[in-house]
N, CA, C and O atoms as a DFTB+ gen file, in Angstrom:
580 C
 N C O
     1  1      -6.102     -36.793     -24.785
     2  2      -7.203     -37.589     -25.267
     3  2      -8.437     -37.374     -24.386
     4  3      -9.554     -37.261     -24.892
     5  1      -8.231     -37.319     -23.069
     6  2      -9.352     -37.119     -22.158
     7  2      -9.966     -35.739     -22.363
     8  3     -11.174     -35.563     -22.199
     9  1      -9.142     -34.767     -22.718
    10  2      -9.637     -33.429     -22.947
    11  2     -10.589     -33.400     -24.138
    12  3     -11.584     -32.675     -24.117
    13  1     -10.298     -34.173     -25.164
    14  2     -11.150     -34.229     -26.351
    15  2     -12.498     -34.827     -25.972
    16  3     -13.535     -34.357     -26.440
    17  1     -12.498     -35.860     -25.129
    18  2     -13.753     -36.478     -24.708
    19  2     -14.579     -35.516     -23.867
    20  3     -15.800     -35.451     -24.010
    21  1     -13.922     -34.780     -23.000
    22  2     -14.631     -33.795     -22.173
    23  2     -15.207     -32.701     -23.061
    24  3     -16.345     -32.275     -22.867
    25  1     -14.428     -32.248     -24.031
    26  2     -14.899     -31.200     -24.926
    27  2     -16.101     -31.690     -25.748
    28  3     -17.038     -30.927     -25.984
    29  1     -16.079     -32.935     -26.176
    30  2     -17.204     -33.489     -26.931
    31  2     -18.447     -33.554     -26.052
    32  3     -19.552     -33.278     -26.521
    33  1     -18.275     -33.924     -24.760
    34  2     -19.416     -33.943     -23.827
    35  2     -19.977     -32.544     -23.625
    36  3     -21.191     -32.351     -23.571
    37  1     -19.096     -31.589     -23.515
    38  2     -19.545     -30.204     -23.318
    39  2     -20.315     -29.701     -24.527
    40  3     -21.336     -29.030     -24.379
    41  1     -19.845     -30.013     -25.694
    42  2     -20.531     -29.592     -26.909
    43  2     -21.907     -30.228     -26.992
    44  3     -22.866     -29.573     -27.400
    45  1     -22.021     -31.510     -26.606
    46  2     -23.315     -32.186     -26.626
    47  2     -24.247     -31.595     -25.573
    48  3     -25.443     -31.440     -25.818
    49  1     -23.702     -31.263     -24.397
    50  2     -24.525     -30.690     -23.330
    51  2     -24.969     -29.278     -23.687
    52  3     -26.071     -28.867     -23.324
    53  1     -24.125     -28.532     -24.391
    54  2     -24.465     -27.161     -24.749
    55  2     -25.576     -27.113     -25.790
    56  3     -26.299     -26.121     -25.879
    57  1     -25.718     -28.169     -26.571
    58  2     -26.745     -28.162     -27.611
    59  2     -28.049     -28.785     -27.121
    60  3     -28.875     -29.195     -27.937
    61  1     -28.249     -28.864     -25.806
    62  2     -29.486     -29.432     -25.265
    63  2     -30.653     -28.494     -25.551
    64  3     -30.440     -27.330     -25.891
    65  1     -31.882     -28.984     -25.419
    66  2     -33.084     -28.236     -25.802
    67  2     -33.453     -27.152     -24.797
    68  3     -34.125     -26.190     -25.168
    69  1     -33.032     -27.275     -23.518
    70  2     -33.441     -26.286     -22.521
    71  2     -32.637     -24.999     -22.703
    72  3     -31.436     -25.057     -22.965
    73  1     -33.284     -23.837     -22.568
    74  2     -32.577     -22.570     -22.745
    75  2     -31.671     -22.301     -21.537
    76  3     -32.081     -22.536     -20.400
    77  1     -30.464     -21.820     -21.763
    78  2     -29.551     -21.556     -20.643
    79  2     -29.989     -20.316     -19.864
    80  3     -30.512     -19.360     -20.437
    81  1     -29.762     -20.348     -18.534
    82  2     -30.084     -19.204     -17.697
    83  2     -28.958     -18.179     -17.716
    84  3     -29.170     -16.996     -17.453
    85  1     -27.751     -18.657     -18.031
    86  2     -26.591     -17.776     -18.107
    87  2     -26.155     -17.683     -19.550
    88  3     -26.741     -18.295     -20.444
    89  1     -25.114     -16.902     -19.754
    90  2     -24.572     -16.835     -21.097
    91  2     -23.954     -18.179     -21.454
    92  3     -23.594     -18.955     -20.569
    93  1     -23.833     -18.447     -22.715
    94  2     -23.323     -19.738     -23.164
    95  2     -21.884     -19.952     -22.716
    96  3     -21.504     -21.071     -22.372
    97  1     -21.082     -18.893     -22.717
    98  2     -19.672     -19.037     -22.328
    99  2     -19.542     -19.401     -20.858
   100  3     -18.779     -20.302     -20.512
   101  1     -20.283     -18.708     -19.980
   102  2     -20.169     -19.013     -18.554
   103  2     -20.757     -20.379     -18.237
   104  3     -20.246     -21.084     -17.367
   105  1     -21.820     -20.761     -18.927
   106  2     -22.428     -22.073     -18.727
   107  2     -21.457     -23.169     -19.141
   108  3     -21.341     -24.189     -18.462
   109  1     -20.762     -22.963     -20.249
   110  2     -19.794     -23.950     -20.723
   111  2     -18.639     -24.077     -19.744
   112  3     -18.171     -25.186     -19.483
   113  1     -18.167     -22.946     -19.193
   114  2     -17.078     -23.003     -18.223
   115  2     -17.500     -23.758     -16.975
   116  3     -16.732     -24.568     -16.455
   117  1     -18.710     -23.505     -16.484
   118  2     -19.179     -24.201     -15.293
   119  2     -19.317     -25.698     -15.551
   120  3     -18.947     -26.516     -14.709
   121  1     -19.851     -26.050     -16.716
   122  2     -19.972     -27.476     -17.035
   123  2     -18.597     -28.119     -17.156
   124  3     -18.397     -29.262     -16.746
   125  1     -17.649     -27.372     -17.724
   126  2     -16.297     -27.912     -17.866
   127  2     -15.679     -28.171     -16.505
   128  3     -15.052     -29.210     -16.297
   129  1     -15.843     -27.262     -15.599
   130  2     -15.277     -27.451     -14.267
   131  2     -15.931     -28.618     -13.548
   132  3     -15.242     -29.438     -12.943
   133  1     -17.238     -28.699     -13.606
   134  2     -17.913     -29.777     -12.890
   135  2     -17.705     -31.124     -13.572
   136  3     -17.738     -32.154     -12.898
   137  1     -17.490     -31.151     -14.895
   138  2     -17.274     -32.404     -15.601
   139  2     -15.865     -32.924     -15.338
   140  3     -15.676     -34.120     -15.113
   141  1     -14.886     -32.043     -15.364
   142  2     -13.500     -32.468     -15.210
   143  2     -13.213     -32.897     -13.778
   144  3     -12.583     -33.934     -13.569
   145  1     -13.651     -32.143     -12.800
   146  2     -13.280     -32.423     -11.413
   147  2     -14.461     -32.840     -10.553
   148  3     -14.347     -32.835      -9.327
   149  1     -15.555     -33.188     -11.131
   150  2     -16.745     -33.442     -10.323
   151  2     -17.313     -32.098      -9.913
   152  3     -17.096     -31.104     -10.607
   153  1     -18.029     -32.040      -8.811
   154  2     -18.585     -30.756      -8.369
   155  2     -17.772     -30.133      -7.249
   156  3     -18.172     -29.101      -6.710
   157  1     -16.642     -30.729      -6.880
   158  2     -15.861     -30.216      -5.755
   159  2     -15.303     -28.818      -6.019
   160  3     -15.327     -27.970      -5.127
   161  1     -14.811     -28.569      -7.202
   162  2     -14.209     -27.276      -7.476
   163  2     -15.242     -26.160      -7.398
   164  3     -14.965     -25.090      -6.856
   165  1     -16.408     -26.404      -7.926
   166  2     -17.409     -25.350      -7.874
   167  2     -17.907     -25.143      -6.450
   168  3     -18.257     -24.021      -6.082
   169  1     -17.946     -26.193      -5.645
   170  2     -18.349     -26.030      -4.240
   171  2     -17.296     -25.235      -3.490
   172  3     -17.640     -24.351      -2.705
   173  1     -16.012     -25.531      -3.715
   174  2     -14.956     -24.756      -3.078
   175  2     -15.032     -23.299      -3.482
   176  3     -14.850     -22.400      -2.660
   177  1     -15.300     -23.079      -4.746
   178  2     -15.406     -21.705      -5.226
   179  2     -16.556     -20.986      -4.522
   180  3     -16.417     -19.828      -4.129
   181  1     -17.686     -21.667      -4.362
   182  2     -18.823     -21.057      -3.686
   183  2     -18.492     -20.779      -2.224
   184  3     -18.868     -19.731      -1.699
   185  1     -17.793     -21.700      -1.556
   186  2     -17.441     -21.483      -0.159
   187  2     -16.494     -20.304      -0.019
   188  3     -16.641     -19.499       0.900
   189  1     -15.523     -20.191      -0.920
   190  2     -14.611     -19.061      -0.861
   191  2     -15.345     -17.748      -1.025
   192  3     -15.059     -16.778      -0.322
   193  1     -16.277     -17.711      -1.939
   194  2     -17.025     -16.470      -2.172
   195  2     -17.949     -16.170      -1.010
   196  3     -18.169     -15.005      -0.676
   197  1     -18.498     -17.216      -0.384
   198  2     -19.443     -17.004       0.704
   199  2     -18.744     -16.427       1.926
   200  3     -19.318     -15.581       2.611
   201  1     -17.512     -16.861       2.221
   202  2     -16.829     -16.452       3.436
   203  2     -15.913     -15.250       3.246
   204  3     -15.225     -14.845       4.183
   205  1     -15.897     -14.691       2.079
   206  2     -15.068     -13.507       1.856
   207  2     -15.671     -12.332       2.601
   208  3     -16.849     -12.016       2.433
   209  1     -14.863     -11.690       3.419
   210  2     -15.348     -10.552       4.190
   211  2     -15.452      -9.326       3.294
   212  3     -14.585      -9.096       2.451
   213  1     -16.494      -8.551       3.469
   214  2     -16.563      -7.311       2.690
   215  2     -15.522      -6.319       3.191
   216  3     -15.239      -6.252       4.387
   217  1     -14.964      -5.564       2.282
   218  2     -13.974      -4.572       2.677
   219  2     -14.676      -3.391       3.311
   220  3     -15.681      -2.888       2.809
   221  1     -14.122      -2.970       4.417
   222  2     -14.681      -1.810       5.092
   223  2     -13.899      -0.575       4.698
   224  3     -12.677      -0.608       4.551
   225  1     -14.617       0.493       4.533
   226  2     -13.945       1.746       4.229
   227  2     -13.284       2.255       5.500
   228  3     -13.890       2.236       6.572
   229  1     -12.059       2.704       5.381
   230  2     -11.345       3.227       6.544
   231  2     -11.995       4.527       6.985
   232  3     -12.291       5.403       6.173
   233  1     -12.209       4.630       8.277
   234  2     -12.810       5.838       8.809
   235  2     -11.767       6.954       8.808
   236  3     -10.660       6.790       9.321
   237  1     -12.129       8.053       8.241
   238  2     -11.227       9.185       8.192
   239  2     -11.553      10.072       9.384
   240  3     -12.631      10.658       9.472
   241  1     -10.604      10.154      10.285
   242  2     -10.806      10.951      11.482
   243  2     -10.108      12.292      11.310
   244  3      -8.983      12.368      10.817
   245  1     -10.788      13.327      11.719
   246  2     -10.207      14.659      11.628
   247  2      -9.094      14.784      12.659
   248  3      -9.174      14.213      13.747
   249  1      -8.063      15.530      12.309
   250  2      -6.965      15.712      13.252
   251  2      -7.424      16.604      14.397
   252  3      -8.278      17.476      14.238
   253  1      -6.832      16.359      15.540
   254  2      -7.195      17.086      16.754
   255  2      -6.104      18.076      17.119
   256  3      -4.958      17.938      16.690
   257  1      -6.463      19.073      17.911
   258  2      -5.477      20.009      18.438
   259  2      -4.747      19.349      19.601
   260  3      -5.258      18.416      20.220
   261  1      -3.563      19.835      19.886
   262  2      -2.753      19.269      20.950
   263  2      -3.141      19.890      22.293
   264  3      -2.760      21.019      22.602
   265  1      -3.891      19.147      23.069
   266  2      -4.158      19.481      24.465
   267  2      -4.426      18.170      25.210
   268  3      -4.610      17.126      24.585
   269  1      -4.446      18.225      26.505
   270  2      -4.521      17.011      27.319
   271  2      -5.805      16.236      27.069
   272  3      -5.783      15.007      27.007
   273  1      -6.915      16.934      26.927
   274  2      -8.196      16.246      26.693
   275  2      -8.190      15.489      25.364
   276  3      -8.661      14.354      25.292
   277  1      -7.659      16.113      24.320
   278  2      -7.612      15.448      23.013
   279  2      -6.643      14.280      23.000
   280  3      -6.890      13.278      22.329
   281  1      -5.542      14.396      23.733
   282  2      -4.599      13.273      23.822
   283  2      -5.267      12.102      24.535
   284  3      -5.136      10.956      24.104
   285  1      -5.980      12.383      25.619
   286  2      -6.709      11.315      26.326
   287  2      -7.782      10.689      25.417
   288  3      -7.972       9.473      25.416
   289  1      -8.471      11.528      24.653
   290  2      -9.481      11.035      23.720
   291  2      -8.853      10.121      22.670
   292  3      -9.393       9.055      22.374
   293  1      -7.715      10.533      22.106
   294  2      -7.041       9.716      21.097
   295  2      -6.531       8.402      21.698
   296  3      -6.584       7.361      21.043
   297  1      -6.041       8.445      22.934
   298  2      -5.589       7.214      23.595
   299  2      -6.772       6.286      23.822
   300  3      -6.656       5.077      23.625
   301  1      -7.902       6.835      24.232
   302  2      -9.104       6.005      24.428
   303  2      -9.559       5.377      23.112
   304  3      -9.966       4.216      23.090
   305  1      -9.494       6.133      22.018
   306  2      -9.852       5.583      20.709
   307  2      -8.893       4.464      20.304
   308  3      -9.320       3.437      19.778
   309  1      -7.606       4.665      20.548
   310  2      -6.610       3.643      20.217
   311  2      -6.813       2.401      21.078
   312  3      -6.667       1.279      20.594
   313  1      -7.148       2.595      22.348
   314  2      -7.381       1.450      23.239
   315  2      -8.610       0.668      22.796
   316  3      -8.613      -0.562      22.858
   317  1      -9.640       1.354      22.357
   318  2     -10.847       0.673      21.892
   319  2     -10.597      -0.062      20.578
   320  3     -11.112      -1.160      20.366
   321  1      -9.813       0.541      19.707
   322  2      -9.548      -0.053      18.400
   323  2      -8.636      -1.268      18.501
   324  3      -8.836      -2.253      17.791
   325  1      -7.642      -1.206      19.373
   326  2      -6.657      -2.285      19.481
   327  2      -6.843      -3.116      20.745
   328  3      -6.010      -3.973      21.041
   329  1      -7.907      -2.882      21.489
   330  2      -8.217      -3.568      22.749
   331  2      -7.024      -3.571      23.699
   332  3      -6.623      -4.615      24.213
   333  1      -6.470      -2.395      23.922
   334  2      -5.375      -2.212      24.879
   335  2      -5.911      -1.420      26.060
   336  3      -6.146      -0.217      25.946
   337  1      -6.102      -2.071      27.171
   338  2      -6.691      -1.400      28.328
   339  2      -5.644      -0.860      29.298
   340  3      -5.989      -0.087      30.191
   341  1      -4.389      -1.241      29.151
   342  2      -3.382      -0.908      30.152
   343  2      -2.472       0.237      29.731
   344  3      -1.338       0.313      30.203
   345  1      -2.924       1.120      28.871
   346  2      -2.128       2.265      28.423
   347  2      -2.809       3.529      28.930
   348  3      -4.001       3.739      28.706
   349  1      -2.031       4.375      29.621
   350  2      -2.570       5.622      30.161
   351  2      -1.622       6.770      29.855
   352  3      -0.437       6.565      29.592
   353  1      -2.162       7.976      29.895
   354  2      -1.358       9.169      29.723
   355  2      -0.681       9.476      31.054
   356  3      -1.346       9.588      32.084
   357  1       0.634       9.610      31.029
   358  2       1.365       9.950      32.243
   359  2       1.607      11.457      32.314
   360  3       1.409      12.077      33.359
   361  1       2.039      12.040      31.187
   362  2       2.386      13.451      31.198
   363  2       2.344      14.009      29.779
   364  3       2.664      13.319      28.811
   365  1       1.945      15.262      29.680
   366  2       1.990      15.975      28.409
   367  2       2.868      17.201      28.610
   368  3       2.513      18.111      29.359
   369  1       4.013      17.222      27.943
   370  2       4.967      18.317      28.092
   371  2       5.190      18.936      26.716
   372  3       6.111      18.551      25.997
   373  1       4.345      19.893      26.357
   374  2       4.429      20.512      25.035
   375  2       4.099      19.480      23.970
   376  3       3.059      18.828      24.061
   377  1       4.955      19.309      22.955
   378  2       4.675      18.321      21.901
   379  2       5.181      16.908      22.237
   380  3       5.214      16.035      21.369
   381  1       5.574      16.693      23.494
   382  2       6.076      15.388      23.931
   383  2       5.051      14.731      24.850
   384  3       4.601      15.328      25.828
   385  1       4.690      13.494      24.520
   386  2       3.693      12.753      25.281
   387  2       4.395      11.590      25.971
   388  3       5.155      10.852      25.343
   389  1       4.137      11.433      27.265
   390  2       4.682      10.297      28.008
   391  2       3.527       9.385      28.397
   392  3       2.509       9.834      28.924
   393  1       3.709       8.085      28.125
   394  2       2.679       7.092      28.404
   395  2       3.112       6.170      29.532
   396  3       4.302       6.013      29.806
   397  1       2.132       5.568      30.176
   398  2       2.345       4.599      31.246
   399  2       1.762       3.265      30.788
   400  3       0.597       3.193      30.396
   401  1       2.579       2.208      30.838
   402  2       2.138       0.857      30.471
   403  2       2.050       0.002      31.727
   404  3       2.981      -0.037      32.532
   405  1       0.908      -0.691      31.888
   406  2       0.702      -1.569      33.036
   407  2       0.207      -2.913      32.541
   408  3      -0.449      -2.986      31.501
   409  1       0.506      -3.965      33.259
   410  2      -0.047      -5.287      32.964
   411  2       0.671      -5.985      31.820
   412  3       1.760      -5.590      31.405
   413  1       0.022      -7.045      31.319
   414  2       0.590      -7.855      30.244
   415  2      -0.025      -7.464      28.911
   416  3      -1.160      -6.994      28.842
   417  1       0.751      -7.671      27.856
   418  2       0.304      -7.366      26.509
   419  2       0.497      -8.574      25.616
   420  3       1.323      -9.440      25.902
   421  1      -0.254      -8.631      24.551
   422  2      -0.123      -9.715      23.590
   423  2       1.200      -9.581      22.836
   424  3       1.879     -10.576      22.585
   425  1       1.562      -8.348      22.477
   426  2       2.809      -8.076      21.769
   427  2       3.852      -7.598      22.776
   428  3       3.556      -7.425      23.959
   429  1       5.053      -7.392      22.301
   430  2       6.069      -6.821      23.180
   431  2       5.683      -5.389      23.514
   432  3       4.966      -4.729      22.762
   433  1       6.163      -4.931      24.639
   434  2       5.802      -3.582      25.085
   435  2       6.349      -2.516      24.140
   436  3       5.716      -1.475      23.958
   437  1       7.502      -2.754      23.540
   438  2       8.060      -1.797      22.583
   439  2       7.156      -1.689      21.353
   440  3       6.969      -0.599      20.813
   441  1       6.597      -2.816      20.914
   442  2       5.673      -2.804      19.777
   443  2       4.397      -2.044      20.118
   444  3       3.896      -1.264      19.308
   445  1       3.877      -2.273      21.317
   446  2       2.668      -1.570      21.751
   447  2       2.927      -0.069      21.799
   448  3       2.104       0.723      21.339
   449  1       4.067       0.317      22.353
   450  2       4.406       1.734      22.425
   451  2       4.540       2.343      21.031
   452  3       4.078       3.461      20.800
   453  1       5.159       1.629      20.110
   454  2       5.313       2.136      18.743
   455  2       3.961       2.284      18.055
   456  3       3.723       3.279      17.370
   457  1       3.079       1.314      18.227
   458  2       1.757       1.401      17.583
   459  2       0.918       2.532      18.148
   460  3       0.286       3.278      17.399
   461  1       0.911       2.660      19.464
   462  2       0.154       3.760      20.080
   463  2       0.765       5.095      19.655
   464  3       0.041       6.052      19.381
   465  1       2.089       5.160      19.600
   466  2       2.760       6.386      19.164
   467  2       2.388       6.776      17.747
   468  3       2.114       7.945      17.474
   469  1       2.376       5.806      16.845
   470  2       1.976       6.087      15.459
   471  2       0.539       6.558      15.388
   472  3       0.222       7.493      14.653
   473  1      -0.340       5.908      16.157
   474  2      -1.749       6.302      16.150
   475  2      -1.892       7.743      16.646
   476  3      -2.601       8.546      16.040
   477  1      -1.215       8.062      17.748
   478  2      -1.329       9.413      18.306
   479  2      -0.759      10.468      17.350
   480  3      -1.339      11.543      17.196
   481  1       0.368      10.163      16.712
   482  2       0.970      11.120      15.777
   483  2       0.095      11.338      14.547
   484  3       0.045      12.444      14.010
   485  1      -0.594      10.289      14.099
   486  2      -1.507      10.453      12.965
   487  2      -2.756      11.212      13.358
   488  3      -3.290      11.991      12.568
   489  1      -3.220      10.993      14.563
   490  2      -4.459      11.639      15.033
   491  2      -4.209      13.097      15.418
   492  3      -5.042      13.966      15.160
   493  1      -3.045      13.359      16.044
   494  2      -2.679      14.711      16.475
   495  2      -1.318      15.020      15.863
   496  3      -0.294      14.670      16.450
   497  1      -1.278      15.664      14.701
   498  2      -0.015      15.873      13.987
   499  2       1.001      16.740      14.736
   500  3       2.186      16.701      14.406
   501  1       0.583      17.505      15.713
   502  2       1.498      18.381      16.447
   503  2       2.411      17.617      17.398
   504  3       3.399      18.177      17.873
   505  1       2.106      16.355      17.690
   506  2       2.936      15.557      18.598
   507  2       4.248      15.215      17.898
   508  3       4.255      14.689      16.785
   509  1       5.348      15.520      18.564
   510  2       6.666      15.225      18.001
   511  2       7.185      13.867      18.456
   512  3       7.796      13.143      17.670
   513  1       6.947      13.515      19.714
   514  2       7.522      12.283      20.257
   515  2       6.577      11.674      21.286
   516  3       5.972      12.374      22.097
   517  1       6.468      10.351      21.227
   518  2       5.718       9.602      22.238
   519  2       6.729       8.732      22.963
   520  3       7.388       7.885      22.362
   521  1       6.839       8.954      24.251
   522  2       7.835       8.267      25.066
   523  2       7.150       7.453      26.152
   524  3       5.938       7.534      26.350
   525  1       7.958       6.670      26.845
   526  2       7.484       5.876      27.979
   527  2       7.846       6.617      29.259
   528  3       8.867       7.302      29.315
   529  1       7.024       6.484      30.273
   530  2       7.258       7.179      31.529
   531  2       8.551       6.700      32.203
   532  3       9.357       7.505      32.669
   533  1       8.730       5.381      32.243
   534  2       9.908       4.799      32.881
   535  2      10.410       3.663      31.995
   536  3       9.612       2.863      31.508
   537  1      11.705       3.583      31.781
   538  2      12.276       2.549      30.914
   539  2      12.011       1.140      31.440
   540  3      12.011       0.186      30.662
   541  1      11.787       0.992      32.729
   542  2      11.496      -0.329      33.308
   543  2      10.164      -0.876      32.802
   544  3       9.937      -2.085      32.851
   545  1       9.292      -0.011      32.322
   546  2       7.992      -0.451      31.819
   547  2       8.105      -1.161      30.477
   548  3       7.136      -1.773      30.028
   549  1       9.254      -1.096      29.830
   550  2       9.460      -1.804      28.568
   551  2       9.981      -3.224      28.777
   552  3      10.197      -3.948      27.805
   553  1      10.186      -3.630      30.027
   554  2      10.684      -4.971      30.344
   555  2       9.552      -5.981      30.164
   556  3       8.507      -5.865      30.804
   557  1       9.758      -6.974      29.290
   558  2       8.725      -7.981      29.005
   559  2       8.880      -9.240      29.849
   560  3       8.089     -10.169      29.685
   561  1       9.842      -9.310      30.725
   562  2      10.050     -10.528      31.506
   563  2       8.924     -10.709      32.523
   564  3       8.373      -9.720      33.006
   565  1       8.569     -11.963      32.860
   566  2       7.485     -12.217      33.820
   567  2       7.751     -11.627      35.204
   568  3       6.804     -11.342      35.937
   569  1       9.000     -11.439      35.571
   570  2       9.318     -10.879      36.879
   571  2       8.915      -9.408      36.981
   572  3       8.775      -8.886      38.087
   573  1       8.730      -8.745      35.867
   574  2       8.390      -7.328      35.872
   575  2       6.925      -7.063      36.223
   576  3       6.549      -5.921      36.490
   577  1       6.101      -8.105      36.224
   578  2       4.672      -7.884      36.472
   579  2       4.355      -8.074      37.921
   580  3       3.200      -7.930      38.324
């Protein structure tokens, strides 16, 4: 019954003398929303649209050749992107990269190693394995720092 009354109000409002700025269908939908729920729904909708972040295009980085300078460059890029300052190159032995982890991390050290490893393998496809310099560096306990 309430829906019929709202629909009758909308029909009366749509036949007003002022020309609509939008199409009749969109104007009717907006009036329906504001009539049924007050203006709260349209305000929420506006806030959601206002705070929506624009999508950024992913930067396509060219793959690098496997040498010590390029590995250091890729590690620096990964550190800047993920704000990881405590990751360093320990050794480069052919297609095997050994990393050194120091300090505390937000995530577990195994997760940090896996993420850096994935980044390096994507950036330099010739890398076969990313390892840790010493297994003790994967210890997340407070006594290890």
